[in-house]
C-alpha positions as CSV (number, residue, x, y, z in Angstrom):
1,X,112.3,113.1,63.3
2,X,112.5,109.9,61.3
3,X,109.6,107.5,61.5
4,X,109.9,103.8,60.9
5,X,107.1,101.4,60.3
6,X,107.5,97.8,61.5
7,X,105.1,95.3,60.0
8,X,105.2,92.1,62.1
9,X,103.6,89.0,60.4
10,X,101.6,86.6,62.4
11,X,104.4,84.1,62.4
12,X,107.0,86.5,63.7
13,X,104.7,88.0,66.2
14,X,103.7,84.7,67.6
15,X,107.3,83.9,68.3
16,X,107.9,87.2,69.9
17,X,104.9,87.0,72.2
18,X,105.7,83.5,73.2
19,X,109.2,84.5,74.2
20,X,108.3,87.6,76.1
21,X,104.9,86.9,77.5
22,X,105.9,83.7,79.5
23,X,106.9,84.3,83.1
24,X,110.3,83.1,84.4
25,X,108.5,80.7,86.6
26,X,105.0,79.7,85.2
27,X,102.4,78.5,87.6
28,X,99.4,76.6,86.4
29,X,97.1,78.4,88.9
30,X,98.2,82.0,87.8
31,X,96.3,83.0,84.7
32,X,98.2,85.6,82.5
33,X,95.2,88.0,82.7
34,X,94.9,88.2,86.4
35,X,95.8,91.4,88.2
36,X,98.4,89.6,90.4
37,X,100.3,87.7,87.6
38,X,103.0,90.4,87.3
39,X,103.7,90.5,90.9
40,X,103.9,86.7,91.1
41,X,106.3,86.6,88.3
42,X,108.5,89.4,89.8
43,X,108.7,88.1,93.4
44,X,109.3,84.4,92.3
45,X,112.0,85.4,89.8
46,X,113.8,87.1,92.6
47,X,113.4,83.9,94.7
48,X,111.8,85.7,97.5
49,X,108.7,83.7,97.3
50,X,108.3,80.2,96.0
51,X,105.5,77.9,94.7
52,X,103.7,75.4,97.0
53,X,104.3,72.5,94.7
54,X,104.9,71.5,91.1
55,X,103.8,74.4,88.9
56,X,101.4,75.8,91.7
57,X,101.6,79.1,93.5
58,X,98.2,79.0,95.4
59,X,97.4,82.7,95.0
60,X,94.3,82.6,97.1
61,X,96.0,80.8,100.1
62,X,96.4,83.0,103.2
63,X,99.7,84.5,104.4
64,X,100.8,83.4,107.7
65,X,103.2,85.2,110.1
66,X,105.9,82.7,109.6
67,X,105.6,83.0,105.8
68,X,105.8,86.8,105.9
69,X,108.9,87.1,108.1
70,X,110.6,84.4,106.0
71,X,110.0,86.4,102.8
72,X,111.2,89.7,104.4
73,X,114.3,87.8,105.8
74,X,115.2,86.8,102.2
75,X,114.6,90.2,101.0
76,X,117.1,91.5,103.7
77,X,119.8,89.1,102.4
78,X,119.3,86.5,105.2
79,X,121.5,88.1,107.8
80,X,122.7,86.4,111.0
81,X,119.4,85.9,112.9
82,X,120.9,86.8,116.2
83,X,119.7,85.4,119.6
84,X,116.8,82.9,120.0
85,X,113.5,84.7,119.8
86,X,112.3,83.3,122.9
87,X,108.8,82.4,121.4
88,X,107.7,79.2,122.8
89,X,105.7,78.2,119.7
90,X,108.6,78.6,117.2
91,X,109.6,75.1,116.4
92,X,113.3,74.4,116.4
93,X,114.4,73.5,112.8
94,X,111.3,75.0,111.1
95,X,111.7,76.9,107.9
96,X,110.7,80.2,109.6
97,X,112.8,79.8,112.8
98,X,115.8,82.0,111.8
99,X,113.4,84.5,110.2
100,X,111.4,84.9,113.4
101,X,114.5,85.3,115.6
102,X,115.9,88.0,113.1
103,X,112.5,89.8,112.9
104,X,112.0,89.8,116.7
105,X,115.6,90.9,117.3
106,X,115.2,93.9,115.0
107,X,111.8,95.0,116.1
108,X,110.0,93.9,112.8
109,X,107.6,91.7,114.7
110,X,106.7,91.8,118.4
111,X,104.7,88.6,118.7
112,X,101.1,88.0,119.8
113,X,102.5,88.1,123.3
114,X,106.0,88.1,124.9
115,X,106.4,84.4,124.3
116,X,104.0,83.6,121.5
117,X,104.8,84.3,117.9
118,X,101.8,82.7,116.1
119,X,103.6,81.4,113.1
120,X,100.6,79.9,111.6
121,X,98.2,82.8,112.3
122,X,96.9,84.6,109.1
123,X,98.2,88.2,108.7
124,X,95.6,90.8,108.4
125,X,96.0,93.7,106.1
126,X,96.8,96.2,108.9
127,X,99.3,93.8,110.3
128,X,101.0,93.3,106.8
129,X,101.3,97.2,106.6
130,X,102.6,97.4,110.0
131,X,105.3,94.8,109.5
132,X,106.3,96.2,106.2
133,X,106.5,99.7,107.8
134,X,108.9,98.5,110.4
135,X,111.0,96.6,107.9
136,X,111.3,99.9,105.9
137,X,112.6,101.5,109.1
138,X,114.9,98.6,109.7
139,X,116.2,99.0,106.0
140,X,117.0,102.6,106.6
141,X,114.2,104.0,104.3
142,X,113.0,106.5,107.0
143,X,109.3,105.8,106.4
144,X,107.0,108.8,106.6
145,X,103.2,108.5,107.2
146,X,102.2,110.8,104.3
147,X,99.1,109.2,103.0
148,X,95.5,110.0,103.8
149,X,92.8,107.7,105.0
150,X,89.8,109.9,104.2
151,X,88.9,108.1,101.0
152,X,88.4,104.8,102.9
153,X,84.9,104.3,104.4
154,X,86.3,101.8,106.9
155,X,89.1,103.9,108.1
156,X,87.6,103.9,111.6
157,X,88.3,100.1,111.8
158,X,92.0,100.5,111.5
159,X,93.7,99.8,114.8
160,X,95.5,102.8,116.3
161,X,98.9,100.9,116.3
162,X,98.5,100.4,112.4
163,X,97.4,104.0,111.4
164,X,100.9,105.4,110.8
165,X,101.8,102.2,108.7
166,X,98.5,102.4,106.8
167,X,99.2,106.0,105.9
168,X,102.7,105.2,104.9
169,X,101.6,102.3,102.7
170,X,98.8,104.3,101.0
171,X,101.0,107.3,100.5
172,X,103.7,105.2,98.7
173,X,101.3,103.2,96.7
174,X,102.2,99.8,98.4
175,X,98.6,99.3,99.3
176,X,95.5,100.7,97.4
177,X,92.6,98.9,99.0
178,X,90.3,96.1,98.2
179,X,87.7,98.3,96.5
180,X,87.0,102.0,95.7
181,X,86.5,102.9,99.4
182,X,87.7,99.9,101.3
183,X,91.0,99.3,103.1
184,X,89.8,96.1,104.8
185,X,92.2,96.4,107.8
186,X,90.9,93.2,109.5
187,X,90.8,91.2,106.2
188,X,93.3,88.5,105.7
189,X,96.2,88.8,103.3
190,X,96.4,86.4,100.3
191,X,99.6,85.2,98.6
192,X,98.6,87.0,95.5
193,X,98.2,90.3,97.4
194,X,101.5,89.8,99.1
195,X,103.2,89.3,95.8
196,X,101.9,92.5,94.3
197,X,102.5,94.6,97.5
198,X,106.1,93.4,97.8
199,X,106.7,94.3,94.3
200,X,105.4,97.8,94.8
201,X,107.4,98.0,98.1
202,X,110.6,96.9,96.5
203,X,110.1,99.5,93.7
204,X,108.7,102.1,95.9
205,X,109.5,105.6,94.2
206,X,111.5,104.0,91.4
207,X,111.4,105.4,87.8
208,X,113.0,103.9,84.8
209,X,116.3,105.8,85.3
210,X,116.3,105.2,89.2
211,X,117.6,102.3,91.3
212,X,115.5,101.2,94.3
213,X,117.2,101.8,97.6
214,X,120.2,99.6,98.2
215,X,119.3,99.6,101.9
216,X,117.0,96.7,101.1
217,X,118.6,93.3,100.8
218,X,122.0,94.7,101.7
219,X,122.5,96.0,98.2
220,X,120.7,93.0,96.6
221,X,117.5,94.9,95.9
222,X,115.8,93.7,92.7
223,X,116.2,96.1,89.8
224,X,113.3,97.2,87.6
225,X,109.8,96.1,87.7
226,X,106.7,98.2,87.4
227,X,103.6,98.7,89.5
228,X,100.3,97.6,88.2
229,X,98.3,100.5,87.3
230,X,94.6,101.0,88.5
231,X,94.5,97.6,90.1
232,X,93.5,96.7,93.6
233,X,95.1,94.5,96.2
234,X,92.1,92.1,96.7
235,X,89.2,90.5,95.2
236,X,87.3,93.7,94.7
237,X,89.8,94.9,92.4
238,X,90.4,91.8,90.3
239,X,90.3,93.3,86.8
240,X,92.0,91.9,83.8
241,X,95.1,93.9,82.9
242,X,95.1,95.7,79.6
243,X,97.5,94.3,77.0
244,X,100.5,96.6,76.4
245,X,103.5,96.7,74.1
246,X,106.6,98.5,75.4
247,X,109.2,99.7,73.0
248,X,112.6,100.1,74.9
249,X,114.5,103.2,74.2
250,X,117.7,102.7,72.1
251,X,120.8,105.0,71.8
252,X,123.3,104.3,68.9
253,X,125.9,106.1,66.8
254,X,124.5,107.6,63.5
255,X,124.3,105.1,60.8
256,X,124.8,102.1,63.2
257,X,122.3,99.4,63.5
258,X,119.8,99.7,66.3
259,X,118.3,96.7,67.9
260,X,114.7,97.6,69.2
261,X,113.4,95.5,72.0
262,X,109.6,95.1,72.0
263,X,107.9,93.7,75.1
264,X,104.3,92.4,75.2
265,X,102.6,92.2,78.5
266,X,99.2,90.6,79.2
267,X,99.1,89.1,75.8
268,X,95.5,88.6,74.7
269,X,96.6,86.3,71.7
270,X,96.0,89.0,69.1
271,X,98.2,88.5,66.0
272,X,99.1,90.6,63.0
273,X,99.8,94.2,64.0
274,X,101.7,97.2,62.7
275,X,103.9,99.3,64.9
276,X,105.2,102.9,64.0
277,X,108.4,103.7,65.9
278,X,109.8,107.4,65.8
279,X,113.5,108.3,66.8
280,X,115.3,111.6,66.4
281,X,117.6,111.7,63.4
282,X,120.8,112.0,65.5
């Protein structure tokens, strides 16, 4: 085993961190040390969610039913929406009209009643889990309710219709809770929470050598991305992410030059550090 030592000067490291720490789409209201910043970067880079204005994401704004089905519609590759939904409150020409028709036709949403969709109603956490659960089934992922609810003190507040979806979301790490023992099923969902949970969903079960299921987005599923570790979905879990440096694996012929990619995440602004990198001699 050969060991190489890289000494990065403050000048070089500054340039490296500036290049790798900035998101694809920077938002003034998404601080880099927030638990949701990685999810916002990921979901906006894929163009599944957009900002609400110039350089603004509105992470604490509530997710509406119209907003959620629109994002899932984009994730699914924006297929033909099918027949009109029949919902009286879906305004013709609205941004969510085709998504509402598609979601209703495929059983992803059922409406607040047979003829009311409630496009501007806030989405609760149990509703979010249920709609995502149905989307997984629509995408051919064969969702299984494998998680346990025992750790959540408020599990009795989860509606019966949402229990299978909640178990599935917990078992697959899509939802972790708003605190150590709180699922908050009736709590509303914020845009920050949606970004993080969708990132987890799109990378569900993925490892560095795996490809997320191509059933999602008709083969257009985003590649890569990692799940935030030890972070919750809501205000109770808003902890600053630890700074990390990732060294990408490199394979090259013996004697050839190897280009090593270093990635800095959650940059705290610390400069001047030494890294030791070890590779097998072959």
